[in-house]
N, C-alpha and C positions, 0 to 999 in steps of 0.2 A: 508505405512504411519502409524506413531505412533498415536494411538487413545488415547484420554484423557479418563480417567476412572471416574466413579461416585465418587469414594473416593477422587480422586485428586480435583475434583470440590468442594466437600464438605469441604475438608481441606483448600481450597483457599477462601472459603466464597462466591462462585459464586451464591449460593442460596439466599443470603440476599438481599431482595428488600427494598423498602422505606416504610415509615409510611403509614398505610392504608388510612389516610385522604388525602395523597398526590398522591394517585394512579390514573392511567389513566385506565378507564374501558375497553379500547381496549386491554389491556394486560391480561384480565381475563382468556383467554385460556391457558396462560403460568404460572398462579399462582396456586400453590399446596395447600397452607394453609396460616393461619395467626397466628402468635404467638406474644403475648404481644404488639399488635397493629402494628406489622411489617409483611409485606407480605413475604411469602416464595415462591421462584421460583421453578417450577417443573423441576428438573435437568434431568429427563428422556427425557423431550422435548428439553432441552438445548443440551444434548448430540447428539440427532438426528439433530438438526438445525446446530450445530457446524460442524458435519461431512459433511452435505450438503454444507456448506460454504467453508470448507477445500477442498473438491473435486472440487468445481467450481473455487476456486483460483488457484488450481494446474493446471487446464486446461488453464486458462488465462496465467499463467507463461510459460506453455509449448508452447503456441502460440507466445511467445516473446513480449507480450504486457505488459504495466505497470499498476500497481494498486496504487492509491494514498491513503496513510494512513493519517488520520487526528485525532489528539488528543492534545488539547491545555490545558487541565486541569492539575494541578500540579502533581497529582498522576500518570499520564500516560506519561508525556513528555519524561522522561529519558528512560523508557521502550521502548517506540515507537522509539525514535531516535536510540537506540542501536540495537534492533531487526531488524528493517527495513533496517538499513544500511548494515547488514549482507547479505541481499538478493538483495541489490542494487535497492530498490524501492523508489520512491519519498515520502516525508512526510512533513506535516505542523504541527509543535509543538509550535510555538510561538503565533501567532494570525492569524485568517483567513483573508487574504486581500480580501475585497469585489470585486467580478468580476474576481477572479482568473481563474475560468472556463468559465463563461459566456462572459468574455471579454479577452479571452486567447491571442489574438494578442498583447494587451497592456502588459500582463504578460510577454510574450516573449521579448518584447521591453525592459522592465525593467531589465530582466536577461541579455540581450545583453549589457546593460549599464555597468553591473558588469564585463563582459568579456572585454569590451572596456577599462575600467579602468585598468584591469590586464595587457592588452597589452601595455598601456601607461607606466605602471610601469616597464615592461620588456624591451621595446625598447628604453628607455631613454627619452621619451617625457616628463615624469613627472619631470625629472631633470632640465628641462629648466624653470619650473614654480617657483613661489615664495614659500617660506616656508608655507605661509598661504594658498595658492591655493592647495598645495600638501596635507595639513592637511584636508582641506575641501573635497578633492577627496577621501582621505582615509576613512573619516567618512561616506561619501556617500556610499562607497563600503561596509563598515561594516554594515550599515543600511539595504542595499539591501540583503546582505548575510545572515543576521539574520533571515529574513523572507523567502527569496526565494532560499537561498543556497542549501537546500536539495531537491529542484525540478529543479535545473539548467540543469539536463540531460533530463527533460521531454519536448521533442520537439513537442509533440502533446497531445491532450486531452487524459486522461487516459482511459483504457478499463473499469475500475471500480473504486469505491471509498470505503474505509473502514473507519467507524467513531466510535469513542468511545464517547458515550453520545450525542445522536441526539438532545437532548433538548438544550444543550450548543452550539453545532455546527449546529444550525438551518439554518444559512446562507449557509454553505457548503452543507447541505442537500437540500436546496431549489435550489441551482445552479445545483446540480447533477440531480435533478428531472427535472428541466427545459430543460436540454440537453439530457434527457433519458439515463443517464449514470447509469449502474447497481450499486445498493447500498448494501453494506455489513455493518452491524452495531451491536454493543453491545447495547441492549435496556433494560433499567431498568423498574421497575413497574410504575414509574412516567412519562414515555414517551409514545408516540404513535408509534406503529409499522407500521402504514399505509404508503404505498408508499415505503417501504423498501423491496428490492428483497430477501435479505438473512438476516433475523433477527436472532440474537443470544441472546435469553432472558438471561440476566445475570446482576450481580452486576457491575455497571460501575464506582463505587467509590473506591473500595478496590484495592490496588496495586497488591496483590497476584492474584486476580481475573482477572485483566487486563493482567497481565504478562502471566498467563496460557493460556488465549484465544489468545492473540497476538503471543505468542511463537508457539502455535499449527498451526496457520495460516501461519506463516513464515516458519515453517518446511514443510508445504504442498507446499509452493512456491519453496523452495529449491529442493524438489522432482521433481516438474514440470520443473524447470530449468535444473536439472540433466538429465531428460529424453529428453529434447530438445537438450542438448549437445550430448547425445548418438545418437540421430536420425541424427544430422548433421554429426557426425563422420562416421556413417554407410553409409550415402549418399555419402560422400567424398571418402570412401573406394571403394564403388561400382563403382563410376565414374572413379577412378584410375584403377580399375581392367578392366573396359570396354575399357578404352583408351589403356591399355597394350595389351589387346586381339586384338584390331584393328591394333595396330602397328605390332604385330606378324603376323597377317593375311596379311597385306600389304607387309611385308618382304617375306613371303612365295610366294605371287603372283609375286613379282619382280624376285625371284629366278627361278620360273617356266617359266617366260618370257625369261630369259637369257638362260635357257637350251633348 
């Protein structure tokens, strides 16, 4: 696993917190200093916390379960979409639809509507509709896809959730807490780390900072998925070898009976 260095974090501005007057006292253990009225995050602690989060995410990916990534702020949306798509994990980058987790049955029904519309378009059912009805159907599909498209493969509740800016994504945070879903998050000096299982004290506003953290976590997921694939292949090979040995054994037994 590629570890992020202190220098990389420094260059990405991971250490820049918020104005002192906007700070959350609960973040004091992760604050190193204050310069010109701005809090400076202790990067040594960030490095430790990021490594803990990376190792945990790797294990989740290795187990074959999903991690839901959430970041709807402008600076994070594109980074999140691109990086998370590479590891085939679900993400929310537009807006958090209330009840996505706590009312997951309804979420799945909404996604099924999109699948149903796709089926109608393919099997010719939509061709029998009027031009206006088809347009309404297309718009409905686009609306659903914009919010739920990136979680269409999430057939059950995620094993964990990762959030950029817990203050902004407070609804997603509350829903995950309510369901006891493990929470990973980038937490800035103006937010509370309470109730977060894997806190990554960091600048959650700068694009470079977000990119560095998300990239590192996605690399860990890739590694976990790679190990999962190797384990599956090994089991398949052992099974094939075992079956071949049994076949040979049966063949020998038959020949012995004949003689």
